[in-house]
C-alpha positions as CSV (number, residue, x, y, z in Angstrom):
1,X,139.1,189.2,0.0
2,X,142.0,187.8,-0.6
3,X,141.5,183.2,-1.2
4,X,143.9,182.1,2.8
5,X,144.1,179.1,1.3
6,X,146.8,178.6,-1.0
7,X,149.3,176.9,1.7
8,X,147.0,174.0,2.2
9,X,145.7,174.0,-1.9
10,X,149.9,173.4,-2.4
11,X,150.1,171.0,0.5
12,X,147.7,168.8,-0.4
13,X,148.1,169.1,-4.6
14,X,151.6,169.6,-4.8
15,X,154.0,169.2,-1.3
16,X,152.3,165.9,-0.2
17,X,152.6,164.2,-3.0
18,X,156.3,165.4,-3.3
19,X,156.7,164.1,0.7
20,X,155.6,160.9,0.1
21,X,157.8,159.8,-2.6
22,X,160.7,161.5,0.0
23,X,159.9,158.8,2.8
24,X,159.6,161.0,6.0
25,X,162.2,158.5,7.6
26,X,163.4,160.9,10.7
27,X,161.3,162.7,13.6
28,X,162.6,166.3,12.5
29,X,161.5,166.5,9.6
30,X,158.1,165.1,10.5
31,X,158.6,168.7,13.1
32,X,159.5,170.8,10.1
33,X,156.7,169.8,8.2
34,X,154.3,169.4,11.0
35,X,154.7,173.3,12.2
36,X,155.1,174.8,8.7
37,X,151.2,173.9,8.3
38,X,150.9,175.1,12.4
39,X,152.3,178.6,11.2
40,X,149.7,178.5,8.2
41,X,146.9,177.4,9.8
42,X,148.1,180.3,12.9
43,X,147.7,182.8,8.8
44,X,144.8,181.8,7.4
45,X,143.5,182.6,11.0
46,X,145.1,185.9,11.5
47,X,144.1,186.9,7.6
48,X,140.6,186.3,7.7
49,X,139.8,188.1,11.6
50,X,142.0,190.4,9.3
51,X,139.5,191.3,6.6
52,X,136.3,190.9,8.8
53,X,137.4,193.6,10.6
54,X,138.6,196.1,7.2
55,X,134.6,197.3,7.0
56,X,134.1,194.6,3.9
57,X,130.6,195.4,2.4
58,X,128.2,192.2,4.2
59,X,127.4,190.3,1.7
60,X,131.4,190.5,0.2
61,X,131.9,189.4,3.6
62,X,129.3,186.7,3.3
63,X,130.6,185.5,-0.1
64,X,134.5,185.2,1.8
65,X,133.3,183.6,4.1
66,X,131.4,180.8,2.0
67,X,134.0,180.5,-0.5
68,X,136.5,179.3,2.3
69,X,133.7,176.3,3.4
70,X,133.4,175.1,0.3
71,X,137.4,175.3,0.3
72,X,138.0,173.7,2.8
73,X,135.0,170.8,2.2
74,X,136.8,170.1,-1.5
75,X,140.8,169.9,0.5
76,X,139.5,167.8,3.3
77,X,137.8,165.4,0.5
78,X,141.0,165.9,-1.9
79,X,143.0,164.7,0.9
80,X,141.2,162.0,2.2
81,X,141.4,160.7,-2.0
82,X,144.5,160.8,-1.5
83,X,145.4,159.3,1.5
84,X,143.0,156.5,0.1
85,X,145.1,155.7,-3.4
86,X,147.9,155.5,-1.4
87,X,146.9,154.0,1.5
88,X,149.8,151.0,0.9
89,X,152.0,153.8,1.1
90,X,150.4,155.4,5.2
91,X,150.0,152.6,6.4
92,X,154.1,151.5,5.8
93,X,155.0,154.5,6.8
94,X,153.6,156.2,10.9
95,X,155.1,159.7,10.2
96,X,153.6,160.0,6.9
97,X,150.2,159.0,8.4
98,X,150.4,161.5,11.4
99,X,151.5,164.4,8.7
100,X,148.5,163.3,6.9
101,X,146.3,163.1,10.4
102,X,147.8,166.2,11.7
103,X,146.3,168.2,8.5
104,X,143.0,166.9,8.9
105,X,143.1,168.5,12.0
106,X,143.9,171.2,11.1
107,X,141.7,171.7,7.9
108,X,138.9,170.4,10.4
109,X,140.0,173.4,12.8
110,X,139.8,176.3,10.3
111,X,135.9,175.1,9.6
112,X,135.6,175.5,13.6
113,X,136.8,178.2,13.5
114,X,135.0,179.9,11.2
115,X,132.0,178.4,12.4
116,X,132.5,180.2,16.0
117,X,134.0,183.2,15.0
118,X,131.5,183.8,11.6
119,X,128.6,182.7,12.8
120,X,126.5,185.2,11.1
121,X,127.8,185.0,7.7
122,X,128.5,181.2,8.0
123,X,126.7,178.9,6.3
124,X,125.4,176.1,8.2
125,X,123.6,173.6,4.8
126,X,127.6,173.7,3.8
127,X,128.1,170.2,3.1
128,X,131.1,169.0,5.5
129,X,133.3,166.4,4.5
130,X,133.3,163.5,3.9
131,X,135.9,161.8,6.7
132,X,133.3,163.6,9.5
133,X,130.8,162.3,7.8
134,X,132.2,158.9,8.2
135,X,134.0,159.6,11.3
136,X,131.3,161.2,13.6
137,X,128.7,159.7,11.4
138,X,129.5,155.6,13.0
139,X,130.4,157.4,16.4
140,X,126.5,158.7,16.5
141,X,125.0,155.5,15.2
142,X,126.3,153.9,17.4
143,X,125.6,155.9,20.7
144,X,122.4,156.2,19.3
145,X,121.9,152.5,19.0
146,X,122.4,152.0,22.4
147,X,120.3,154.8,23.5
148,X,117.6,153.5,21.5
149,X,117.9,149.6,22.5
150,X,117.3,150.9,26.0
151,X,114.7,152.8,25.5
152,X,112.9,149.6,23.8
153,X,114.1,147.8,26.8
154,X,111.3,149.9,28.8
155,X,108.9,150.2,26.8
156,X,108.5,152.3,23.4
157,X,107.1,150.1,20.4
158,X,109.9,149.1,17.5
159,X,107.9,151.3,15.0
160,X,109.0,154.3,16.7
161,X,112.6,152.9,17.8
162,X,112.7,152.8,13.8
163,X,111.7,156.0,13.8
164,X,114.3,157.6,15.6
165,X,117.4,155.5,14.0
166,X,116.2,156.3,10.3
167,X,118.3,159.8,10.5
168,X,121.1,158.7,12.1
169,X,121.8,155.8,9.4
170,X,120.8,158.0,6.6
171,X,124.9,158.8,6.6
172,X,125.5,155.0,5.3
173,X,122.7,154.2,3.6
174,X,122.0,157.0,1.3
175,X,124.7,157.6,-1.4
176,X,123.7,161.1,-2.1
177,X,122.9,162.4,1.7
178,X,124.3,165.4,2.8
179,X,125.9,165.9,5.6
180,X,125.9,169.6,6.3
181,X,126.6,171.8,9.9
182,X,122.9,171.9,9.7
183,X,122.2,169.0,10.4
184,X,125.0,167.4,12.6
185,X,123.5,170.2,14.9
186,X,120.3,168.5,15.1
187,X,120.9,165.0,15.1
188,X,123.8,166.7,17.9
189,X,120.6,168.0,19.9
190,X,118.0,165.0,19.0
191,X,121.0,162.8,20.6
192,X,120.8,165.3,24.1
193,X,117.3,165.3,24.1
194,X,117.4,161.0,24.4
195,X,120.1,161.2,26.8
196,X,117.9,163.5,29.1
197,X,115.3,160.4,28.5
198,X,117.4,157.3,29.3
199,X,118.2,159.6,32.6
200,X,114.7,159.4,33.4
201,X,113.1,157.2,35.6
202,X,109.2,157.0,33.6
203,X,108.2,153.6,32.1
204,X,105.8,152.4,29.4
205,X,103.2,154.3,28.4
206,X,104.5,157.6,30.1
207,X,107.7,157.1,28.3
208,X,106.4,157.2,25.1
209,X,104.5,160.1,25.7
210,X,107.8,162.2,26.9
211,X,109.3,161.0,23.9
212,X,106.1,162.0,21.5
213,X,106.4,165.5,23.0
214,X,110.2,165.5,23.0
215,X,110.2,164.4,18.8
216,X,107.6,167.3,18.2
217,X,109.4,169.9,20.7
218,X,112.5,169.1,18.1
219,X,110.5,169.2,15.2
220,X,111.2,165.5,14.2
221,X,108.9,166.1,10.1
222,X,110.5,162.8,9.0
223,X,107.9,161.5,6.8
224,X,108.4,158.0,8.5
225,X,107.6,160.1,12.0
226,X,104.5,161.5,10.5
227,X,103.0,157.6,8.8
228,X,103.9,156.7,12.3
229,X,101.3,159.1,14.3
230,X,98.8,159.0,12.4
231,X,98.8,154.9,12.0
232,X,98.8,155.6,15.9
233,X,95.8,158.2,15.9
234,X,94.0,155.8,13.7
235,X,94.3,152.5,15.6
236,X,92.9,154.4,18.6
237,X,90.5,155.8,16.4
238,X,89.2,152.3,15.7
239,X,88.9,151.1,19.0
240,X,85.7,153.7,19.8
241,X,82.5,152.3,18.8
242,X,80.4,155.4,17.6
243,X,81.4,158.4,15.2
244,X,81.0,160.8,18.1
245,X,83.5,159.1,20.3
246,X,85.5,159.0,17.0
247,X,85.4,162.9,16.8
248,X,85.8,163.7,20.3
249,X,88.9,161.8,20.4
250,X,90.3,163.8,16.7
251,X,89.1,167.0,19.6
252,X,91.1,165.6,22.4
253,X,94.2,165.0,19.9
254,X,93.7,168.5,18.6
255,X,94.3,170.2,21.8
256,X,96.8,168.4,23.5
257,X,98.7,168.8,20.1
258,X,97.8,172.4,20.6
259,X,99.5,172.2,24.1
260,X,103.0,171.0,23.0
261,X,105.7,173.1,22.2
262,X,108.0,173.0,19.3
263,X,112.2,174.6,19.3
264,X,112.0,177.8,17.2
265,X,114.6,177.5,13.6
266,X,114.9,173.7,14.5
267,X,113.4,171.1,12.3
268,X,115.1,168.2,10.3
269,X,114.1,168.7,7.5
270,X,114.5,172.4,6.5
271,X,112.4,172.3,2.9
272,X,109.4,170.6,4.8
273,X,106.7,171.5,6.9
274,X,106.2,172.3,10.7
275,X,105.4,168.9,11.9
276,X,103.0,170.1,14.9
277,X,101.0,171.4,11.0
278,X,100.4,168.7,9.5
279,X,99.6,166.6,12.6
280,X,97.6,169.2,13.4
281,X,96.1,169.9,9.4
282,X,95.5,165.8,9.2
283,X,93.9,165.9,12.3
284,X,91.0,168.1,10.8
285,X,90.6,166.7,7.9
286,X,89.8,164.0,10.3
287,X,87.4,165.8,12.0
288,X,85.9,167.3,9.2
289,X,83.8,163.9,7.9
290,X,82.4,164.0,11.0
291,X,81.1,167.9,10.1
292,X,77.8,167.1,12.7
293,X,79.6,166.4,15.4
294,X,82.6,168.9,15.1
295,X,81.1,172.0,13.1
296,X,82.4,171.6,9.5
297,X,80.8,172.2,6.4
298,X,79.3,169.2,4.3
299,X,80.6,168.5,0.9
300,X,79.1,171.4,-1.5
301,X,76.0,169.9,-3.7
302,X,78.3,169.8,-7.1
303,X,76.9,171.8,-10.2
304,X,75.2,169.7,-13.1
305,X,76.3,172.0,-15.6
306,X,79.8,172.7,-14.1
307,X,82.3,171.0,-16.6
308,X,85.0,170.3,-15.3
309,X,89.1,170.6,-16.6
310,X,90.3,167.2,-17.5
311,X,94.2,166.7,-16.6
312,X,96.7,164.5,-17.3
313,X,97.6,163.7,-14.5
314,X,96.8,160.5,-12.6
315,X,95.1,161.2,-8.8
316,X,98.0,159.7,-7.1
317,X,100.5,162.7,-8.4
318,X,97.5,164.9,-8.2
319,X,97.4,163.6,-4.6
320,X,101.8,164.3,-4.4
321,X,101.5,167.2,-6.1
322,X,99.4,168.9,-4.0
323,X,101.3,167.7,-0.7
324,X,104.7,169.5,-2.4
325,X,101.7,173.0,-3.2
326,X,101.0,173.0,0.6
327,X,104.6,171.6,2.3
328,X,106.3,175.2,-0.1
329,X,104.2,177.8,1.1
330,X,102.5,177.9,-2.4
331,X,99.2,177.3,-0.5
332,X,98.5,178.9,2.5
333,X,95.0,179.6,4.8
334,X,92.8,176.6,3.7
335,X,92.3,173.7,5.5
336,X,94.0,170.5,3.9
337,X,89.9,168.3,3.0
338,X,88.6,172.1,1.6
339,X,91.7,171.8,-0.4
340,X,91.1,168.5,-2.0
341,X,87.2,168.5,-2.7
342,X,88.0,172.0,-4.7
343,X,90.4,169.3,-6.8
344,X,88.7,166.4,-6.5
345,X,85.3,168.2,-7.4
346,X,86.3,170.4,-10.9
347,X,89.0,167.7,-12.5
348,X,88.5,164.5,-13.7
349,X,91.4,162.3,-15.2
350,X,91.4,159.9,-17.6
351,X,90.6,156.5,-15.5
352,X,88.7,158.8,-13.2
353,X,86.1,161.0,-14.3
354,X,84.7,161.6,-10.7
355,X,87.6,161.5,-8.2
356,X,87.0,160.0,-5.3
357,X,87.4,162.5,-2.5
358,X,88.9,159.9,-0.3
359,X,90.8,158.2,-2.3
360,X,92.4,161.7,-3.5
361,X,93.1,162.7,0.2
362,X,94.6,158.9,0.6
363,X,96.6,159.6,-2.3
364,X,97.8,163.3,-0.5
365,X,98.8,162.1,2.8
366,X,100.4,158.9,2.2
367,X,103.0,158.5,-1.3
368,X,105.6,156.6,-2.9
369,X,107.8,155.9,-4.7
370,X,107.3,155.4,-8.4
371,X,104.6,158.5,-7.7
372,X,107.2,160.6,-6.6
373,X,109.4,159.9,-9.3
374,X,106.9,160.6,-12.0
375,X,105.8,164.4,-9.7
376,X,109.6,164.8,-10.1
377,X,109.7,164.1,-13.9
378,X,106.9,166.6,-14.9
379,X,109.1,169.8,-12.6
380,X,111.7,168.7,-14.1
381,X,110.4,169.9,-17.7
382,X,108.3,172.2,-16.7
383,X,112.2,173.3,-15.4
384,X,113.9,172.7,-18.4
385,X,110.4,174.1,-20.6
386,X,111.1,177.7,-17.6
387,X,114.5,177.8,-19.0
388,X,114.3,177.2,-22.8
389,X,111.7,180.5,-22.7
390,X,114.3,182.5,-19.6
391,X,118.1,181.5,-20.3
392,X,119.7,182.3,-17.0
């Protein structure tokens, strides 16, 4: 199928330079350029609709749509770069600025058209243009700061407020951040839910429980929020005097968690496991440390004759790697504590002939940047080895 954005390619990469050099000094010249852009946008819509009805194979149509999605992102970024390199000229020529802004509007309108009209083939993970990241990202961050400040005044602790703010700050603080349509939909949905919470009359503990319910419903599966939930649980466990009370509190948490609803198909991180499942697995692993009370099985005694496998991994690396395997769905149908026992009992490292189950468990749930980098380097080495053996 034909590429439909040739006019915009030519306009941004050639025509715009000519117009800038000629200086638009009268309104009629501006209107001529605006009318040409408007006609080109309408033609793209017409041709794409026609092609969608041409009976092409769905996979070819999917490729066609995603080709145009990617092209629109590149065109918008190229236009943004052009305006940045010519900002003095743009600032001195209001009519030229208006033309560039209208070209941005046309590109964004075509992106919205593709998303609406070709929903079954639209790729929600394609990166949005840098301008969208900047404009929308700043607007959303300003609003979320206002929303969270109001919730903080009504009893939400600073730790939870900060965890909720992080995804909105990421476009500004992370240079490699990718702002996709999927992420935009998620953040807008989260913003709407927080608006509804702000309208409620809840205060203090009730407000906090409602916010936690909403974050679970939205599958707010950020690592920081998972850590926050564990810390809150441990804080309450520390207030209990006996092992029986702590086990019963963990059972109560598991039962309450089961009653919480999760919205299907929604997640902050699509490459990470469900928040509800992560918390449930951690609660169960904690509960399994009280075998007599929780119905778990005690650790099987290690066979003295069995020789352990030696690994070059450190215990922190092993814990992080096991976490990645579970998150990726490589290991299924197993309690986390059983998995950790298997590796702690079956492996030894250079500095740990007998791996502590508690240590491995701590590193499974709480990693650090140096460990994550070391594991990534190992995975890159494995990928390079695979590509060398089977290129392509």
